[in-house]
C-alpha positions in Angstrom: -49.0 83.1 -7.7 -50.4 80.5 -5.4 -53.7 79.0 -6.6 -54.5 76.7 -3.7 -56.0 77.8 -0.5 -54.4 77.1 2.9 -57.0 74.5 3.7 -56.5 72.7 0.5 -52.7 72.5 1.0 -53.1 71.3 4.6 -55.6 68.6 3.5 -53.3 67.4 0.6 -50.3 67.3 2.9 -52.2 65.4 5.6 -53.6 62.8 3.1 -50.1 62.2 1.6 -48.8 61.7 5.1 -49.6 58.0 5.7 -49.9 58.2 9.5 -52.4 61.2 9.3 -54.8 60.1 6.6 -57.5 60.2 9.3 -58.5 63.8 10.1 -59.3 62.8 13.6 -55.9 61.3 14.3 -54.1 64.3 12.8 -56.3 66.8 14.8 -55.3 64.9 18.0 -51.6 65.1 17.0 -51.7 68.9 16.5 -54.0 69.6 19.5 -57.0 70.8 17.5 -60.6 69.6 17.5 -61.5 67.5 14.4 -64.4 69.8 13.7 -62.1 72.9 13.7 -59.5 71.2 11.5 -62.3 70.1 9.1 -63.6 73.7 8.9 -60.0 74.9 8.1 -59.5 72.2 5.4 -62.9 73.0 3.9 -62.3 76.8 3.9 -65.1 77.5 6.4 -62.5 79.0 8.8 -59.7 81.4 8.0 -56.2 80.2 8.4 -55.3 79.7 12.1 -52.8 81.6 14.3 -49.1 81.6 13.7 -48.5 79.0 16.5 -51.1 76.6 14.9 -49.6 77.0 11.4 -46.2 76.1 12.9 -47.6 73.0 14.6 -49.3 71.9 11.4 -46.1 72.4 9.4 -44.0 70.5 12.0 -46.4 67.6 12.1 -46.7 67.4 8.3 -42.9 67.8 7.7 -43.8 70.9 5.6 -41.9 74.1 5.2 -43.5 76.5 7.7 -42.7 79.5 5.5 -44.6 78.0 2.6 -47.6 77.3 4.9 -47.4 80.9 6.2 -47.5 82.1 2.6 -50.6 80.0 1.9 -52.1 81.3 5.1 -51.4 84.9 4.1 -49.4 85.5 7.2 -46.0 86.9 8.0 -44.0 85.1 10.7 -43.4 87.1 13.8 -39.6 86.7 13.4 -39.8 88.6 10.1 -42.0 91.3 11.6 -39.4 91.8 14.4 -36.7 92.4 11.8 -39.1 94.9 10.0 -39.8 96.7 13.3 -36.1 97.1 14.0 -35.4 98.7 10.7 -38.6 99.5 8.7 -37.0 101.8 6.2 -34.1 99.5 5.4 -36.3 96.4 5.1 -38.9 98.3 3.0 -36.1 99.6 0.7 -34.7 96.1 0.3 -38.0 94.6 -0.5 -38.9 97.4 -2.9 -35.6 96.9 -4.7 -36.2 93.1 -4.9 -39.5 93.8 -6.6 -38.0 96.4 -9.0 -35.4 94.0 -10.3 -38.0 91.2 -10.5 -36.9 88.6 -8.0 -39.6 86.0 -8.2 -38.4 82.5 -8.5 -36.9 80.3 -5.8 -33.6 80.3 -7.7 -33.5 84.1 -7.9 -33.9 84.3 -4.1 -31.4 81.5 -3.5 -28.9 83.4 -5.6 -29.4 86.5 -3.6 -29.1 84.5 -0.4 -25.8 83.1 -1.6 -24.5 86.5 -2.4 -25.5 87.9 1.0 -23.7 85.0 2.7 -20.6 85.7 0.7 -20.8 89.4 1.6 -21.2 88.5 5.3 -18.1 86.3 5.2 -16.0 89.0 3.6 -17.2 91.7 6.0 -17.7 90.0 9.5 -18.5 92.4 12.3 
């Protein structure tokens, strides 16, 4: 379970990134006002829109899916997959929960298995 807030993660990543130690400079780079970015980092604003989360991730060289997770958001590309096959996606996710897929290595192993299946059974 993630214990840091979205704002804390953004601030930590920004401060580690040498060229963005200044909040003002980073805000300019991602097209936000320094005041708004400060409120996000200090948890006085909820996490921003998907587009802004993506800009922050790109500028910080961070994994956008991790940032989405901290923001409590699901990327639109995943929602589109769910909309196309809600029963199948729900069944798949339910099964993943039932068997206890939790760690990154568990999911990577599943991803590898799915890739092998796809190579064996191309459309």
